N, CA, C, O and the ligand as a Tripos MOL2 file, in Angstrom:
@<TRIPOS>MOLECULE
protein
  321   319    81     0     0
PROTEIN
NO_CHARGES

@<TRIPOS>ATOM
      1 N          95.6810   80.3850   92.8640 N.3       1 MET1
      2 CA         95.3540   81.2940   91.7730 C.3       1 MET1
      3 C          93.8480   81.2520   91.5350 C.2       1 MET1
      4 O          93.2050   80.2490   91.8460 O.2       1 MET1
      5 N          93.2930   82.2920   91.0050 N.am      2 PRO2
      6 CA         91.8710   82.2540   90.6570 C.3       2 PRO2
      7 C          91.6500   81.3380   89.4560 C.2       2 PRO2
      8 O          92.5200   81.1720   88.6010 O.2       2 PRO2
      9 N          90.4590   80.7510   89.4250 N.am      3 ARG3
     10 CA         90.1210   79.8860   88.3060 C.3       3 ARG3
     11 C          88.6350   80.0000   88.0230 C.2       3 ARG3
     12 O          87.8160   80.0870   88.9370 O.2       3 ARG3
     13 N          88.3040   79.9990   86.7470 N.am      4 CYS4
     14 CA         86.9080   80.0530   86.3300 C.3       4 CYS4
     15 C          86.3190   78.6450   86.3620 C.2       4 CYS4
     16 O          86.8460   77.7340   85.7250 O.2       4 CYS4
     17 N          85.2190   78.4670   87.1080 N.am      5 VAL5
     18 CA         84.5750   77.1650   87.2060 C.3       5 VAL5
     19 C          83.9780   76.7600   85.8570 C.2       5 VAL5
     20 O          83.9170   75.5750   85.5290 O.2       5 VAL5
     21 N          83.5480   77.7320   85.0950 N.am      6 ASN6
     22 CA         82.8490   77.4630   83.8430 C.3       6 ASN6
     23 C          83.7750   76.9780   82.7320 C.2       6 ASN6
     24 O          83.4750   75.9820   82.0740 O.2       6 ASN6
     25 N          84.8960   77.6670   82.5130 N.am      7 CYS7
     26 CA         85.7520   77.3300   81.3700 C.3       7 CYS7
     27 C          87.1730   76.9330   81.7570 C.2       7 CYS7
     28 O          87.9460   76.5090   80.8970 O.2       7 CYS7
     29 N          87.5290   77.0600   83.0310 N.am      8 GLY8
     30 CA         88.8550   76.6350   83.4620 C.3       8 GLY8
     31 C          89.9470   77.6690   83.2860 C.2       8 GLY8
     32 O          91.1040   77.4160   83.6210 O.2       8 GLY8
     33 N          89.5950   78.8190   82.7690 N.am      9 ASN9
     34 CA         90.5740   79.8900   82.6220 C.3       9 ASN9
     35 C          91.1990   80.2400   83.9740 C.2       9 ASN9
     36 O          90.4950   80.4040   84.9700 O.2       9 ASN9
     37 N          92.5270   80.3500   83.9930 N.am     10 ASN10
     38 CA         93.1800   80.7820   85.2340 C.3      10 ASN10
     39 C          94.2060   81.8730   84.9620 C.2      10 ASN10
     40 O          95.1350   82.0740   85.7440 O.2      10 ASN10
     41 N          94.0310   82.5680   83.8580 N.am     11 GLU11
     42 CA         95.0460   83.5540   83.4840 C.3      11 GLU11
     43 C          94.5340   84.9790   83.3570 C.2      11 GLU11
     44 O          95.2870   85.9250   83.5900 O.2      11 GLU11
     45 N          93.2760   85.1510   82.9930 N.am     12 ALA12
     46 CA         92.8060   86.5120   82.7080 C.3      12 ALA12
     47 C          91.4160   86.7320   83.2870 C.2      12 ALA12
     48 O          90.4840   85.9720   83.0230 O.2      12 ALA12
     49 N          91.3010   87.7960   84.0850 N.am     13 PHE13
     50 CA         90.0360   88.1230   84.7440 C.3      13 PHE13
     51 C          89.7880   89.6140   84.6540 C.2      13 PHE13
     52 O          90.7170   90.4080   84.5020 O.2      13 PHE13
     53 N          88.5250   89.9800   84.7490 N.am     14 VAL14
     54 CA         88.1870   91.3970   84.7000 C.3      14 VAL14
     55 C          87.4250   91.7900   85.9550 C.2      14 VAL14
     56 O          86.9000   90.9520   86.6870 O.2      14 VAL14
     57 N          87.3870   93.0950   86.1730 N.am     15 SER15
     58 CA         86.6750   93.6330   87.3200 C.3      15 SER15
     59 C          85.3710   94.2440   86.8670 C.2      15 SER15
     60 O          85.3640   95.1690   86.0550 O.2      15 SER15
     61 N          84.2560   93.7320   87.3870 N.am     16 SER16
     62 CA         82.9700   94.3070   87.0080 C.3      16 SER16
     63 C          82.7290   95.6380   87.7160 C.2      16 SER16
     64 O          81.7840   96.3520   87.3800 O.2      16 SER16
     65 N          83.5650   95.9780   88.6820 N.am     17 SER17
     66 CA         83.3960   97.2580   89.3800 C.3      17 SER17
     67 C          84.0160   98.4150   88.6170 C.2      17 SER17
     68 O          83.8250   99.5750   88.9810 O.2      17 SER17
     69 N          84.7570   98.1060   87.5610 N.am     18 VAL18
     70 CA         85.3360   99.1640   86.7260 C.3      18 VAL18
     71 C          84.6330   99.1410   85.3740 C.2      18 VAL18
     72 O          84.8200   98.2050   84.5980 O.2      18 VAL18
     73 N          83.8360  100.1460   85.0870 N.am     19 PRO19
     74 CA         83.0970  100.1340   83.8180 C.3      19 PRO19
     75 C          84.0260  100.2420   82.6130 C.2      19 PRO19
     76 O          85.1170  100.8100   82.6720 O.2      19 PRO19
     77 N          83.5470   99.6780   81.5420 N.am     20 VAL20
     78 CA         84.3400   99.7290   80.3200 C.3      20 VAL20
     79 C          84.3930  101.1610   79.7860 C.2      20 VAL20
     80 O          83.4220  101.9110   79.8800 O.2      20 VAL20
     81 N          85.5430  101.5210   79.2270 N.am     21 ALA21
     82 CA         85.7160  102.8880   78.7520 C.3      21 ALA21
     83 C          84.8360  103.1780   77.5430 C.2      21 ALA21
     84 O          84.3370  104.2910   77.3770 O.2      21 ALA21
     85 N          84.6530  102.1750   76.7100 N.am     22 SER22
     86 CA         83.8480  102.3460   75.5070 C.3      22 SER22
     87 C          82.9610  101.1250   75.3290 C.2      22 SER22
     88 O          83.4440  100.0000   75.4630 O.2      22 SER22
     89 N          81.6970  101.3030   75.0370 N.am     23 PRO23
     90 CA         80.8050  100.1500   74.8730 C.3      23 PRO23
     91 C          81.1350   99.2970   73.6700 C.2      23 PRO23
     92 O          80.5620   98.2190   73.5130 O.2      23 PRO23
     93 N          82.0250   99.7340   72.8290 N.am     24 THR24
     94 CA         82.3470   98.9680   71.6250 C.3      24 THR24
     95 C          83.4880   97.9870   71.8490 C.2      24 THR24
     96 O          83.8340   97.2350   70.9380 O.2      24 THR24
     97 N          84.0770   97.9780   73.0310 N.am     25 THR25
     98 CA         85.2560   97.1440   73.2280 C.3      25 THR25
     99 C          84.9300   95.7040   73.5950 C.2      25 THR25
    100 O          85.8390   94.8850   73.7280 O.2      25 THR25
    101 N          83.6660   95.3820   73.7610 N.am     26 GLY26
    102 CA         83.3500   93.9730   73.9550 C.3      26 GLY26
    103 C          82.4580   93.7260   75.1380 C.2      26 GLY26
    104 O          82.4270   94.5080   76.0880 O.2      26 GLY26
    105 N          81.7420   92.6470   75.0770 N.am     27 ARG27
    106 CA         80.6960   92.3570   76.0180 C.3      27 ARG27
    107 C          81.2390   91.9770   77.3800 C.2      27 ARG27
    108 O          80.6420   92.3340   78.3960 O.2      27 ARG27
    109 N          82.3440   91.2710   77.4350 N.am     28 TYR28
    110 CA         82.8780   90.8380   78.7130 C.3      28 TYR28
    111 C          84.0510   91.6840   79.1620 C.2      28 TYR28
    112 O          84.6630   91.4220   80.1980 O.2      28 TYR28
    113 N          84.3480   92.6670   78.4010 N.am     29 PHE29
    114 CA         85.5120   93.4700   78.7300 C.3      29 PHE29
    115 C          85.1920   94.3950   79.8940 C.2      29 PHE29
    116 O          84.0300   94.5880   80.2520 O.2      29 PHE29
    117 N          86.2260   94.9540   80.4710 N.am     30 SER30
    118 CA         86.1010   95.8260   81.6300 C.3      30 SER30
    119 C          87.1870   96.8710   81.5100 C.2      30 SER30
    120 O          88.1150   96.7290   80.7150 O.2      30 SER30
    121 N          87.0690   97.9060   82.2920 N.am     31 GLY31
    122 CA         88.1210   98.9130   82.3140 C.3      31 GLY31
    123 C          89.3740   98.4630   83.0240 C.2      31 GLY31
    124 O          90.3720   99.1830   83.0530 O.2      31 GLY31
    125 N          89.3290   97.2650   83.6020 N.am     32 LEU32
    126 CA         90.5000   96.7580   84.3180 C.3      32 LEU32
    127 C          90.5820   95.2470   84.1380 C.2      32 LEU32
    128 O          89.6770   94.5090   84.5290 O.2      32 LEU32
    129 N          91.6800   94.8020   83.5400 N.am     33 VAL33
    130 CA         91.8990   93.3870   83.2650 C.3      33 VAL33
    131 C          93.1560   92.9390   83.9940 C.2      33 VAL33
    132 O          94.1640   93.6450   83.9910 O.2      33 VAL33
    133 N          93.1000   91.7720   84.6180 N.am     34 ALA34
    134 CA         94.2600   91.2190   85.3200 C.3      34 ALA34
    135 C          94.7560   89.9810   84.6050 C.2      34 ALA34
    136 O          93.9740   89.1260   84.1900 O.2      34 ALA34
    137 N          96.0760   89.8990   84.4680 N.am     35 ASN35
    138 CA         96.6940   88.6970   83.9270 C.3      35 ASN35
    139 C          97.4930   88.0110   85.0300 C.2      35 ASN35
    140 O          98.2850   88.6370   85.7340 O.2      35 ASN35
    141 N          97.2610   86.7030   85.1600 N.am     36 PHE36
    142 CA         97.9570   85.9210   86.1710 C.3      36 PHE36
    143 C          98.9100   84.9420   85.4960 C.2      36 PHE36
    144 O          98.6630   84.4560   84.3920 O.2      36 PHE36
    145 N         100.0020   84.6730   86.1950 N.am     37 SER37
    146 CA        100.9350   83.6570   85.7190 C.3      37 SER37
    147 C         100.3730   82.2810   86.0220 C.2      37 SER37
    148 O          99.4080   82.1560   86.7750 O.2      37 SER37
    149 N         100.9630   81.2560   85.4480 N.am     38 GLY38
    150 CA        100.5470   79.8870   85.7330 C.3      38 GLY38
    151 C         100.7220   79.5200   87.1890 C.2      38 GLY38
    152 O         100.0730   78.5940   87.6760 O.2      38 GLY38
    153 N         101.5860   80.2260   87.8900 N.am     39 GLU39
    154 CA        101.8100   79.9660   89.3120 C.3      39 GLU39
    155 C         100.8210   80.7240   90.1810 C.2      39 GLU39
    156 O         100.8300   80.5820   91.4040 O.2      39 GLU39
    157 N          99.9740   81.5260   89.5600 N.am     40 GLY40
    158 CA         98.9540   82.2170   90.3260 C.3      40 GLY40
    159 C          99.3160   83.6170   90.7690 C.2      40 GLY40
    160 O          98.5860   84.2360   91.5430 O.2      40 GLY40
    161 N         100.4300   84.1180   90.2870 N.am     41 ASN41
    162 CA        100.8040   85.4800   90.6550 C.3      41 ASN41
    163 C         100.2080   86.4890   89.6860 C.2      41 ASN41
    164 O         100.1440   86.2590   88.4780 O.2      41 ASN41
    165 N          99.7800   87.5940   90.2390 N.am     42 LEU42
    166 CA         99.2980   88.6880   89.4020 C.3      42 LEU42
    167 C         100.5010   89.3260   88.7200 C.2      42 LEU42
    168 O         101.3810   89.8740   89.3850 O.2      42 LEU42
    169 N         100.5370   89.2540   87.3950 N.am     43 ILE43
    170 CA        101.7260   89.7210   86.6920 C.3      43 ILE43
    171 C         101.4920   91.0180   85.9190 C.2      43 ILE43
    172 O         102.4450   91.7360   85.6160 O.2      43 ILE43
    173 N         100.2490   91.3190   85.6020 N.am     44 ASN44
    174 CA        100.0250   92.5050   84.7900 C.3      44 ASN44
    175 C          98.5970   92.9820   84.9260 C.2      44 ASN44
    176 O          97.6670   92.1790   85.0090 O.2      44 ASN44
    177 N          98.4250   94.2940   84.9470 N.am     45 LEU45
    178 CA         97.0870   94.8840   84.9020 C.3      45 LEU45
    179 C          96.9810   95.7120   83.6340 C.2      45 LEU45
    180 O          97.8670   96.5030   83.3080 O.2      45 LEU45
    181 N          95.8770   95.5120   82.9260 N.am     46 GLU46
    182 CA         95.6070   96.3350   81.7570 C.3      46 GLU46
    183 C          94.5230   97.3210   82.1480 C.2      46 GLU46
    184 O          93.3400   96.9850   82.2130 O.2      46 GLU46
    185 N          94.9490   98.5250   82.4020 N.am     47 ASN47
    186 CA         94.0160   99.5390   82.8810 C.3      47 ASN47
    187 C          93.6420  100.5070   81.7770 C.2      47 ASN47
    188 O          94.4970  101.1860   81.2100 O.2      47 ASN47
    189 N          92.3470  100.5620   81.4790 N.am     48 THR48
    190 CA         91.8860  101.5320   80.4910 C.3      48 THR48
    191 C          90.8840  102.5140   81.0820 C.2      48 THR48
    192 O          90.5790  103.5380   80.4710 O.2      48 THR48
    193 N          90.3730  102.2040   82.2720 N.am     49 ASN49
    194 CA         89.3220  103.0820   82.7970 C.3      49 ASN49
    195 C          89.2730  103.1270   84.3230 C.2      49 ASN49
    196 O          88.3010  103.6230   84.8920 O.2      49 ASN49
    197 N          90.2920  102.6250   84.9810 N.am     50 ALA50
    198 CA         90.2930  102.6180   86.4450 C.3      50 ALA50
    199 C          91.0830  103.8050   86.9750 C.2      50 ALA50
    200 O          92.0110  104.2940   86.3310 O.2      50 ALA50
    201 N          90.6950  104.2550   88.1580 N.am     51 SER51
    202 CA         91.4450  105.3340   88.7970 C.3      51 SER51
    203 C          92.7550  104.7850   89.3620 C.2      51 SER51
    204 O          92.9470  103.5750   89.4810 O.2      51 SER51
    205 N          93.6350  105.7000   89.6990 N.am     52 TRP52
    206 CA         94.9070  105.2790   90.2820 C.3      52 TRP52
    207 C          94.6580  104.4950   91.5760 C.2      52 TRP52
    208 O          95.3150  103.4850   91.8280 O.2      52 TRP52
    209 N          93.7170  104.9590   92.3840 N.am     53 ASP53
    210 CA         93.4010  104.2760   93.6390 C.3      53 ASP53
    211 C          92.8980  102.8620   93.3900 C.2      53 ASP53
    212 O          93.2580  101.9260   94.1040 O.2      53 ASP53
    213 N          92.0660  102.7200   92.3720 N.am     54 GLN54
    214 CA         91.5400  101.3880   92.0650 C.3      54 GLN54
    215 C          92.6550  100.4440   91.6270 C.2      54 GLN54
    216 O          92.6700   99.2690   91.9940 O.2      54 GLN54
    217 N          93.5870  100.9740   90.8390 N.am     55 VAL55
    218 CA         94.6990  100.1390   90.3780 C.3      55 VAL55
    219 C          95.5590   99.6960   91.5590 C.2      55 VAL55
    220 O          95.9570   98.5340   91.6480 O.2      55 VAL55
    221 N          95.8430  100.6360   92.4660 N.am     56 GLN56
    222 CA         96.6450  100.2780   93.6400 C.3      56 GLN56
    223 C          95.9390   99.2270   94.4850 C.2      56 GLN56
    224 O          96.5640   98.2660   94.9320 O.2      56 GLN56
    225 N          94.6460   99.4040   94.7060 N.am     57 SER57
    226 CA         93.8860   98.4540   95.5060 C.3      57 SER57
    227 C          93.8220   97.0910   94.8230 C.2      57 SER57
    228 O          93.9000   96.0540   95.4820 O.2      57 SER57
    229 N          93.6810   97.1010   93.5250 N.am     58 ALA58
    230 CA         93.5870   95.8440   92.7900 C.3      58 ALA58
    231 C          94.8880   95.0460   92.8900 C.2      58 ALA58
    232 O          94.8630   93.8190   92.9760 O.2      58 ALA58
    233 N          96.0040   95.7350   92.8780 N.am     59 TRP59
    234 CA         97.2830   95.0430   93.0410 C.3      59 TRP59
    235 C          97.3710   94.3960   94.4200 C.2      59 TRP59
    236 O          97.8620   93.2770   94.5740 O.2      59 TRP59
    237 N          96.8810   95.1300   95.4130 N.am     60 GLN60
    238 CA         97.0280   94.6610   96.7850 C.3      60 GLN60
    239 C          96.0180   93.5770   97.1420 C.2      60 GLN60
    240 O          96.3440   92.6390   97.8690 O.2      60 GLN60
    241 N          94.8010   93.7010   96.6370 N.am     61 ARG61
    242 CA         93.7510   92.7480   96.9840 C.3      61 ARG61
    243 C          92.9840   92.3400   95.7350 C.2      61 ARG61
    244 O          91.8100   92.6820   95.5910 O.2      61 ARG61
    245 N          93.6200   91.6270   94.8460 N.am     62 PRO62
    246 CA         92.9740   91.2840   93.5650 C.3      62 PRO62
    247 C          91.6990   90.4620   93.7470 C.2      62 PRO62
    248 O          90.8010   90.5160   92.9070 O.2      62 PRO62
    249 N          91.6150   89.6930   94.8530 N.am     63 GLU63
    250 CA         90.4220   88.8630   95.0500 C.3      63 GLU63
    251 C          89.1630   89.6910   95.2600 C.2      63 GLU63
    252 O          88.0530   89.1900   95.0850 O.2      63 GLU63
    253 N          89.3310   90.9610   95.6360 N.am     64 TYR64
    254 CA         88.1710   91.8200   95.8200 C.3      64 TYR64
    255 C          87.7680   92.5270   94.5230 C.2      64 TYR64
    256 O          86.6590   93.0480   94.4110 O.2      64 TYR64
    257 N          88.6540   92.5380   93.5740 N.am     65 TYR65
    258 CA         88.3930   93.2980   92.3560 C.3      65 TYR65
    259 C          87.9990   92.4350   91.1760 C.2      65 TYR65
    260 O          87.0940   92.7790   90.4170 O.2      65 TYR65
    261 N          88.6830   91.3120   91.0260 N.am     66 PHE66
    262 CA         88.4990   90.5480   89.7890 C.3      66 PHE66
    263 C          87.4870   89.4440   90.0270 C.2      66 PHE66
    264 O          87.7610   88.4370   90.6800 O.2      66 PHE66
    265 N          86.3080   89.6720   89.4710 N.am     67 ASP67
    266 CA         85.1680   88.8170   89.7870 C.3      67 ASP67
    267 C          84.5180   88.2320   88.5440 C.2      67 ASP67
    268 O          83.4200   87.6810   88.6150 O.2      67 ASP67
    269 N          85.1840   88.3460   87.4170 N.am     68 ARG68
    270 CA         84.5610   87.8520   86.1920 C.3      68 ARG68
    271 C          85.6420   87.2940   85.2600 C.2      68 ARG68
    272 O          86.7310   87.8530   85.1270 O.2      68 ARG68
    273 N          85.3020   86.1820   84.6280 N.am     69 CYS69
    274 CA         86.2300   85.5440   83.6920 C.3      69 CYS69
    275 C          86.3460   86.3740   82.4190 C.2      69 CYS69
    276 O          85.3420   86.7960   81.8450 O.2      69 CYS69
    277 N          87.5680   86.6000   81.9900 N.am     70 TYR70
    278 CA         87.7820   87.3820   80.7820 C.3      70 TYR70
    279 C          87.3170   86.6230   79.5300 C.2      70 TYR70
    280 O          86.8780   87.2330   78.5560 O.2      70 TYR70
    281 N          87.4170   85.3120   79.5670 N.am     71 HIS71
    282 CA         87.1370   84.5280   78.3650 C.3      71 HIS71
    283 C          85.6520   84.2330   78.1580 C.2      71 HIS71
    284 O          85.1380   84.3710   77.0480 O.2      71 HIS71
    285 N          84.9710   83.8320   79.2180 N.am     72 CYS72
    286 CA         83.5740   83.4270   79.0310 C.3      72 CYS72
    287 C          82.5780   84.3420   79.7460 C.2      72 CYS72
    288 O          81.3730   84.2380   79.5180 O.2      72 CYS72
    289 N          83.0670   85.2340   80.6030 N.am     73 GLY73
    290 CA         82.1650   86.1650   81.2710 C.3      73 GLY73
    291 C          81.5330   85.6280   82.5410 C.2      73 GLY73
    292 O          80.7630   86.3330   83.1920 O.2      73 GLY73
    293 N          81.8440   84.3970   82.9040 N.am     74 SER74
    294 CA         81.2570   83.8100   84.1070 C.3      74 SER74
    295 C          81.7600   84.5250   85.3590 C.2      74 SER74
    296 O          82.8980   84.9920   85.4140 O.2      74 SER74
    297 N          80.8820   84.5990   86.3630 N.am     75 GLN75
    298 CA         81.3140   85.1300   87.6570 C.3      75 GLN75
    299 C          81.4760   84.0220   88.6780 C.2      75 GLN75
    300 O          81.5800   84.2770   89.8780 O.2      75 GLN75
    301 N          81.4960   82.7980   88.1970 N.am     76 ARG76
    302 CA         81.7380   81.6660   89.0970 C.3      76 ARG76
    303 C          83.2360   81.4000   89.1390 C.2      76 ARG76
    304 O          83.7490   80.5500   88.4110 O.2      76 ARG76
    305 N          83.9160   82.1220   89.9810 N.am     77 LEU77
    306 CA         85.3640   82.0050   90.1040 C.3      77 LEU77
    307 C          85.7160   81.3750   91.4410 C.2      77 LEU77
    308 O          85.0340   81.5810   92.4450 O.2      77 LEU77
    309 N          86.7820   80.6120   91.4320 N.am     78 ILE78
    310 CA         87.3080   80.0640   92.6820 C.3      78 ILE78
    311 C          88.6310   80.7510   92.9790 C.2      78 ILE78
    312 O          89.5310   80.8060   92.1410 O.2      78 ILE78
    313 N          88.7200   81.2660   94.1840 N.am     79 TRP79
    314 CA         90.0020   81.8090   94.6430 C.3      79 TRP79
    315 C          90.5670   80.8610   95.6850 C.2      79 TRP79
    316 O          89.8120   80.2750   96.4610 O.2      79 TRP79
    317 N          91.8660   80.7040   95.7130 N.am     80 PRO80
    318 CA         92.4680   79.7780   96.6770 C.3      80 PRO80
    319 C          92.2450   80.2220   98.1270 C.2      80 PRO80
    320 O          92.6900   79.5470   99.0550 O.2      80 PRO80
    321 ZN         85.5000   81.3450   82.0610 Zn       81 ZN81
@<TRIPOS>BOND
     1     1     2 1
     2     2     3 1
     3     3     4 2
     4     3     5 am
     5     5     6 1
     6     6     7 1
     7     7     8 2
     8     7     9 am
     9     9    10 1
    10    10    11 1
    11    11    12 2
    12    11    13 am
    13    13    14 1
    14    14    15 1
    15    15    16 2
    16    15    17 am
    17    17    18 1
    18    18    19 1
    19    19    20 2
    20    19    21 am
    21    21    22 1
    22    22    23 1
    23    23    24 2
    24    23    25 am
    25    25    26 1
    26    26    27 1
    27    27    28 2
    28    27    29 am
    29    29    30 1
    30    30    31 1
    31    31    32 2
    32    31    33 am
    33    33    34 1
    34    34    35 1
    35    35    36 2
    36    35    37 am
    37    37    38 1
    38    38    39 1
    39    39    40 2
    40    39    41 am
    41    41    42 1
    42    42    43 1
    43    43    44 2
    44    43    45 am
    45    45    46 1
    46    46    47 1
    47    47    48 2
    48    47    49 am
    49    49    50 1
    50    50    51 1
    51    51    52 2
    52    51    53 am
    53    53    54 1
    54    54    55 1
    55    55    56 2
    56    55    57 am
    57    57    58 1
    58    58    59 1
    59    59    60 2
    60    59    61 am
    61    61    62 1
    62    62    63 1
    63    63    64 2
    64    63    65 am
    65    65    66 1
    66    66    67 1
    67    67    68 2
    68    67    69 am
    69    69    70 1
    70    70    71 1
    71    71    72 2
    72    71    73 am
    73    73    74 1
    74    74    75 1
    75    75    76 2
    76    75    77 am
    77    77    78 1
    78    78    79 1
    79    79    80 2
    80    79    81 am
    81    81    82 1
    82    82    83 1
    83    83    84 2
    84    83    85 am
    85    85    86 1
    86    86    87 1
    87    87    88 2
    88    87    89 am
    89    89    90 1
    90    90    91 1
    91    91    92 2
    92    91    93 am
    93    93    94 1
    94    94    95 1
    95    95    96 2
    96    95    97 am
    97    97    98 1
    98    98    99 1
    99    99   100 2
   100    99   101 am
   101   101   102 1
   102   102   103 1
   103   103   104 2
   104   103   105 am
   105   105   106 1
   106   106   107 1
   107   107   108 2
   108   107   109 am
   109   109   110 1
   110   110   111 1
   111   111   112 2
   112   111   113 am
   113   113   114 1
   114   114   115 1
   115   115   116 2
   116   115   117 am
   117   117   118 1
   118   118   119 1
   119   119   120 2
   120   119   121 am
   121   121   122 1
   122   122   123 1
   123   123   124 2
   124   123   125 am
   125   125   126 1
   126   126   127 1
   127   127   128 2
   128   127   129 am
   129   129   130 1
   130   130   131 1
   131   131   132 2
   132   131   133 am
   133   133   134 1
   134   134   135 1
   135   135   136 2
   136   135   137 am
   137   137   138 1
   138   138   139 1
   139   139   140 2
   140   139   141 am
   141   141   142 1
   142   142   143 1
   143   143   144 2
   144   143   145 am
   145   145   146 1
   146   146   147 1
   147   147   148 2
   148   147   149 am
   149   149   150 1
   150   150   151 1
   151   151   152 2
   152   151   153 am
   153   153   154 1
   154   154   155 1
   155   155   156 2
   156   155   157 am
   157   157   158 1
   158   158   159 1
   159   159   160 2
   160   159   161 am
   161   161   162 1
   162   162   163 1
   163   163   164 2
   164   163   165 am
   165   165   166 1
   166   166   167 1
   167   167   168 2
   168   167   169 am
   169   169   170 1
   170   170   171 1
   171   171   172 2
   172   171   173 am
   173   173   174 1
   174   174   175 1
   175   175   176 2
   176   175   177 am
   177   177   178 1
   178   178   179 1
   179   179   180 2
   180   179   181 am
   181   181   182 1
   182   182   183 1
   183   183   184 2
   184   183   185 am
   185   185   186 1
   186   186   187 1
   187   187   188 2
   188   187   189 am
   189   189   190 1
   190   190   191 1
   191   191   192 2
   192   191   193 am
   193   193   194 1
   194   194   195 1
   195   195   196 2
   196   195   197 am
   197   197   198 1
   198   198   199 1
   199   199   200 2
   200   199   201 am
   201   201   202 1
   202   202   203 1
   203   203   204 2
   204   203   205 am
   205   205   206 1
   206   206   207 1
   207   207   208 2
   208   207   209 am
   209   209   210 1
   210   210   211 1
   211   211   212 2
   212   211   213 am
   213   213   214 1
   214   214   215 1
   215   215   216 2
   216   215   217 am
   217   217   218 1
   218   218   219 1
   219   219   220 2
   220   219   221 am
   221   221   222 1
   222   222   223 1
   223   223   224 2
   224   223   225 am
   225   225   226 1
   226   226   227 1
   227   227   228 2
   228   227   229 am
   229   229   230 1
   230   230   231 1
   231   231   232 2
   232   231   233 am
   233   233   234 1
   234   234   235 1
   235   235   236 2
   236   235   237 am
   237   237   238 1
   238   238   239 1
   239   239   240 2
   240   239   241 am
   241   241   242 1
   242   242   243 1
   243   243   244 2
   244   243   245 am
   245   245   246 1
   246   246   247 1
   247   247   248 2
   248   247   249 am
   249   249   250 1
   250   250   251 1
   251   251   252 2
   252   251   253 am
   253   253   254 1
   254   254   255 1
   255   255   256 2
   256   255   257 am
   257   257   258 1
   258   258   259 1
   259   259   260 2
   260   259   261 am
   261   261   262 1
   262   262   263 1
   263   263   264 2
   264   263   265 am
   265   265   266 1
   266   266   267 1
   267   267   268 2
   268   267   269 am
   269   269   270 1
   270   270   271 1
   271   271   272 2
   272   271   273 am
   273   273   274 1
   274   274   275 1
   275   275   276 2
   276   275   277 am
   277   277   278 1
   278   278   279 1
   279   279   280 2
   280   279   281 am
   281   281   282 1
   282   282   283 1
   283   283   284 2
   284   283   285 am
   285   285   286 1
   286   286   287 1
   287   287   288 2
   288   287   289 am
   289   289   290 1
   290   290   291 1
   291   291   292 2
   292   291   293 am
   293   293   294 1
   294   294   295 1
   295   295   296 2
   296   295   297 am
   297   297   298 1
   298   298   299 1
   299   299   300 2
   300   299   301 am
   301   301   302 1
   302   302   303 1
   303   303   304 2
   304   303   305 am
   305   305   306 1
   306   306   307 1
   307   307   308 2
   308   307   309 am
   309   309   310 1
   310   310   311 1
   311   311   312 2
   312   311   313 am
   313   313   314 1
   314   314   315 1
   315   315   316 2
   316   315   317 am
   317   317   318 1
   318   318   319 1
   319   319   320 2
@<TRIPOS>SUBSTRUCTURE
     1 MET1         2 RESIDUE 1 A MET
     2 PRO2         6 RESIDUE 1 A PRO
     3 ARG3        10 RESIDUE 1 A ARG
     4 CYS4        14 RESIDUE 1 A CYS
     5 VAL5        18 RESIDUE 1 A VAL
     6 ASN6        22 RESIDUE 1 A ASN
     7 CYS7        26 RESIDUE 1 A CYS
     8 GLY8        30 RESIDUE 1 A GLY
     9 ASN9        34 RESIDUE 1 A ASN
    10 ASN10       38 RESIDUE 1 A ASN
    11 GLU11       42 RESIDUE 1 A GLU
    12 ALA12       46 RESIDUE 1 A ALA
    13 PHE13       50 RESIDUE 1 A PHE
    14 VAL14       54 RESIDUE 1 A VAL
    15 SER15       58 RESIDUE 1 A SER
    16 SER16       62 RESIDUE 1 A SER
    17 SER17       66 RESIDUE 1 A SER
    18 VAL18       70 RESIDUE 1 A VAL
    19 PRO19       74 RESIDUE 1 A PRO
    20 VAL20       78 RESIDUE 1 A VAL
    21 ALA21       82 RESIDUE 1 A ALA
    22 SER22       86 RESIDUE 1 A SER
    23 PRO23       90 RESIDUE 1 A PRO
    24 THR24       94 RESIDUE 1 A THR
    25 THR25       98 RESIDUE 1 A THR
    26 GLY26      102 RESIDUE 1 A GLY
    27 ARG27      106 RESIDUE 1 A ARG
    28 TYR28      110 RESIDUE 1 A TYR
    29 PHE29      114 RESIDUE 1 A PHE
    30 SER30      118 RESIDUE 1 A SER
    31 GLY31      122 RESIDUE 1 A GLY
    32 LEU32      126 RESIDUE 1 A LEU
    33 VAL33      130 RESIDUE 1 A VAL
    34 ALA34      134 RESIDUE 1 A ALA
    35 ASN35      138 RESIDUE 1 A ASN
    36 PHE36      142 RESIDUE 1 A PHE
    37 SER37      146 RESIDUE 1 A SER
    38 GLY38      150 RESIDUE 1 A GLY
    39 GLU39      154 RESIDUE 1 A GLU
    40 GLY40      158 RESIDUE 1 A GLY
    41 ASN41      162 RESIDUE 1 A ASN
    42 LEU42      166 RESIDUE 1 A LEU
    43 ILE43      170 RESIDUE 1 A ILE
    44 ASN44      174 RESIDUE 1 A ASN
    45 LEU45      178 RESIDUE 1 A LEU
    46 GLU46      182 RESIDUE 1 A GLU
    47 ASN47      186 RESIDUE 1 A ASN
    48 THR48      190 RESIDUE 1 A THR
    49 ASN49      194 RESIDUE 1 A ASN
    50 ALA50      198 RESIDUE 1 A ALA
    51 SER51      202 RESIDUE 1 A SER
    52 TRP52      206 RESIDUE 1 A TRP
    53 ASP53      210 RESIDUE 1 A ASP
    54 GLN54      214 RESIDUE 1 A GLN
    55 VAL55      218 RESIDUE 1 A VAL
    56 GLN56      222 RESIDUE 1 A GLN
    57 SER57      226 RESIDUE 1 A SER
    58 ALA58      230 RESIDUE 1 A ALA
    59 TRP59      234 RESIDUE 1 A TRP
    60 GLN60      238 RESIDUE 1 A GLN
    61 ARG61      242 RESIDUE 1 A ARG
    62 PRO62      246 RESIDUE 1 A PRO
    63 GLU63      250 RESIDUE 1 A GLU
    64 TYR64      254 RESIDUE 1 A TYR
    65 TYR65      258 RESIDUE 1 A TYR
    66 PHE66      262 RESIDUE 1 A PHE
    67 ASP67      266 RESIDUE 1 A ASP
    68 ARG68      270 RESIDUE 1 A ARG
    69 CYS69      274 RESIDUE 1 A CYS
    70 TYR70      278 RESIDUE 1 A TYR
    71 HIS71      282 RESIDUE 1 A HIS
    72 CYS72      286 RESIDUE 1 A CYS
    73 GLY73      290 RESIDUE 1 A GLY
    74 SER74      294 RESIDUE 1 A SER
    75 GLN75      298 RESIDUE 1 A GLN
    76 ARG76      302 RESIDUE 1 A ARG
    77 LEU77      306 RESIDUE 1 A LEU
    78 ILE78      310 RESIDUE 1 A ILE
    79 TRP79      314 RESIDUE 1 A TRP
    80 PRO80      318 RESIDUE 1 A PRO
    81 ZN81       321 GROUP 0 **** ****
């Protein structure tokens, strides 16, 4: 499963390649958020600004999309 080196988060990550729909939604937020289970499976995508193609690709290859920690904003992530 992915894990943030900075804060240890292993459940929620965002994609910096998908811009946020509104600048008021938060500094580390993104138009596409991924939630992972404790076992490392991608269980849910919260899409507010991604295209259908981006969502499909993110499901198939999440390691290419989710590059930022949802909690602290760090891009120092470890993927298995
Ligand atoms: Zn973090």
